[in-house]
C-alpha positions as CSV (number, residue, x, y, z in Angstrom):
1,M,90.1,105.3,63.9
2,S,86.7,106.8,64.8
3,A,83.4,105.3,63.6
4,I,82.5,108.5,61.7
5,F,85.9,108.4,60.0
6,E,85.4,104.8,59.0
7,A,81.9,105.7,57.7
8,L,83.3,108.6,55.7
9,Q,85.4,106.2,53.6
10,S,82.4,104.5,52.1
11,P,81.0,107.6,50.2
12,L,84.6,109.1,49.9
13,P,87.1,106.3,49.3
14,A,90.7,107.2,50.4
15,P,93.3,107.1,47.6
16,S,95.5,104.1,47.3
17,A,98.7,106.2,47.2
18,P,98.1,109.5,49.2
19,V,100.6,112.3,48.9
20,D,101.9,114.7,51.5
21,T,100.6,112.7,54.5
22,G,103.0,114.2,57.0
23,S,104.6,112.6,60.1
24,P,104.4,113.2,63.8
25,D,107.5,115.4,63.6
26,A,106.0,117.4,60.7
27,W,102.8,117.9,62.6
28,R,104.7,119.2,65.7
29,A,106.7,121.6,63.5
30,L,103.5,122.9,61.8
31,E,101.6,123.3,65.1
32,E,104.6,125.2,66.5
33,R,104.7,127.4,63.5
34,V,101.0,128.2,63.4
35,G,100.7,128.4,67.2
36,T,97.9,125.8,67.8
37,E,97.3,122.1,67.7
38,F,95.0,120.8,65.0
39,P,92.0,118.6,65.5
40,G,92.8,114.9,65.7
41,D,90.3,113.9,63.1
42,Y,91.9,116.4,60.6
43,K,95.3,114.9,61.3
44,E,93.8,111.4,60.7
45,F,92.2,112.6,57.5
46,T,95.5,114.0,56.3
47,R,97.3,110.7,57.2
48,V,94.9,108.6,55.2
49,Y,93.9,110.9,52.3
50,G,96.9,113.1,52.1
51,S,96.9,116.4,50.1
52,G,94.0,116.9,47.8
53,A,90.7,118.3,46.9
54,L,87.0,117.3,46.7
55,E,86.1,117.1,43.0
56,L,82.4,118.1,43.0
57,G,81.5,116.3,39.8
58,A,77.9,116.5,38.7
59,A,77.0,119.1,41.3
60,K,79.5,121.6,39.9
61,P,81.4,120.2,37.0
62,Y,85.2,120.8,37.1
63,E,85.0,122.6,40.4
64,Y,86.9,121.6,43.5
65,V,86.9,122.3,47.2
66,W,90.6,122.7,47.9
67,L,91.5,121.2,51.2
68,L,94.4,123.3,52.5
69,S,97.3,120.9,53.0
70,P,99.5,120.9,56.0
71,F,102.4,119.5,54.0
72,S,102.0,120.7,50.4
73,D,105.0,122.4,48.8
74,N,102.6,124.6,46.8
75,P,102.1,127.8,48.7
76,N,98.7,128.3,47.2
77,L,97.5,125.1,48.7
78,A,99.6,124.9,51.9
79,L,97.7,125.5,55.1
80,A,100.4,127.5,56.9
81,S,100.9,129.7,53.8
82,Q,97.2,130.5,53.4
83,I,96.2,131.2,57.0
84,K,97.5,134.8,57.0
85,P,96.2,135.9,53.6
86,M,92.8,134.3,54.1
87,C,92.4,135.8,57.6
88,D,93.7,139.2,56.3
89,A,91.0,139.1,53.6
90,Y,88.3,138.3,56.1
91,A,89.6,141.2,58.3
92,V,89.3,143.6,55.3
93,M,85.7,142.6,54.8
94,K,85.0,142.7,58.5
95,D,86.3,146.3,58.6
96,A,84.1,147.3,55.6
97,F,81.0,145.2,56.5
98,P,81.1,144.4,60.2
99,E,77.5,143.2,60.3
100,D,78.2,140.6,57.6
101,Y,81.6,139.5,58.9
102,P,81.2,139.4,62.7
103,R,83.7,136.7,63.6
104,E,86.9,137.1,65.5
105,I,90.0,136.0,63.6
106,Y,92.6,133.5,64.7
107,P,94.6,133.6,67.0
108,S,91.7,135.3,69.0
109,E,89.7,132.8,71.1
110,G,86.9,131.5,68.9
111,G,88.5,133.1,65.8
112,I,88.2,131.7,62.3
113,L,91.0,129.5,61.0
114,P,90.8,128.4,57.4
115,W,91.0,124.8,56.2
116,A,89.5,124.8,52.7
117,L,88.0,126.9,49.9
118,D,86.5,126.7,46.5
119,E,86.8,128.7,43.3
120,S,83.6,130.7,43.9
121,R,84.8,132.2,47.2
122,L,83.2,129.7,49.5
123,F,85.4,129.5,52.6
124,F,85.6,126.7,55.2
125,Y,86.9,127.7,58.6
126,W,87.2,126.2,62.0
127,L,85.8,128.3,64.9
128,T,88.6,127.8,67.4
129,K,86.7,128.1,70.6
130,G,87.9,125.7,73.3
131,G,90.0,122.6,72.7
132,T,90.3,121.2,69.2
133,T,87.6,118.6,69.9
134,D,85.3,121.6,70.5
135,W,86.0,123.4,67.3
136,T,83.0,123.8,65.0
137,I,82.8,124.3,61.2
138,L,81.9,127.6,59.6
139,L,81.0,127.9,55.9
140,E,81.2,131.5,54.7
141,Y,80.2,132.9,51.3
142,E,80.0,136.7,50.7
143,G,79.2,137.4,54.3
144,R,76.6,134.7,54.7
145,E,77.4,131.8,56.9
146,C,76.4,128.4,58.1
147,V,77.8,126.9,61.3
148,Y,78.0,123.2,62.1
149,S,78.8,121.8,65.5
150,Q,80.7,118.9,64.1
151,S,84.3,117.7,63.6
152,T,85.9,118.1,60.2
153,T,85.3,114.4,59.2
154,E,81.7,114.4,60.5
155,F,81.1,117.6,58.5
156,L,82.5,116.0,55.4
157,Y,80.6,112.7,56.0
158,R,77.2,114.5,56.5
159,A,77.9,116.9,53.6
160,I,78.6,114.1,51.1
161,R,75.5,112.3,52.3
162,G,73.4,115.4,51.6
163,E,72.5,115.8,55.3
164,L,73.6,119.4,55.8
165,H,71.5,122.3,54.9
166,C,72.8,125.8,54.2
167,D,70.8,128.6,52.6
168,F,73.5,129.4,50.0
169,L,74.3,125.9,48.9
170,R,72.2,123.3,47.2
171,D,71.6,120.3,49.5
172,D,73.3,118.0,47.0
173,F,76.4,120.3,46.6
174,F,78.8,117.7,48.0
175,T,76.9,114.5,47.2
176,T,78.9,113.6,44.1
177,A,82.2,114.6,45.5
178,R,85.2,112.4,45.2
179,F,88.7,112.9,46.7
180,R,91.5,113.6,44.2
181,C,95.1,113.8,45.3
182,Y,96.7,117.1,44.2
183,D,99.1,115.2,41.9
184,Q,96.1,113.8,40.0
185,I,94.5,117.1,39.2
186,T,95.4,118.6,35.8
187,F,94.4,121.9,34.4
188,G,94.0,123.1,30.9
C-alpha cells in the first residue's frame, strides 16, 4: 500500500464492508474487455473501498461524485458500461465545439477515459498517455478543464484536503466528502 493511499484513509475512511471489490480474475476480464490495464492505485482503491460515491456533504448537500465501478451490476454506475456513452458524448461536443473540447478520446493515445462524474455534468477522466503510472487526471465541466499530474488516489487525497485549485470549483468542493458504498445510498 502506497504512502499516499494510507494518507487518503485519514480524511476518507474506507468502509468496514466494501461491496463489489473485484478479484484478480475479474480485473483481468475487465481489462481485456476494455482493452487497457487500469492504474494500480485505482485497483487498490477499488479493493479497499469497493463500489461507491463521494457524498459531498456541506459543500453540495445531497450531491455525489459517482465513482464508476469496475464491478457494479448497475449499468449506470458500471465503468465498462459507461466508457462508450461518456466518450461518445464528449465526441459530440468535440465535433460541435472543437476549441472547448480539444482532447483525443480513448482508445487514442492520450485519450480521455472516464472514471467518475457528478449530477451537474462534472466529468472525471484519465488522460491515457504512456503507461498507467503516467496517466493524469482531467476534470471537465462544460468545456472548461483542469488537469492534474497525479494518480487517482493522490488526486482524491489532495482534493479532500482542499489543496487542488480549479477555476470552476470552489476550493472546498471536496473537503467534506465521505465515501458511501452504493448499497448505502438511498433516494427519495
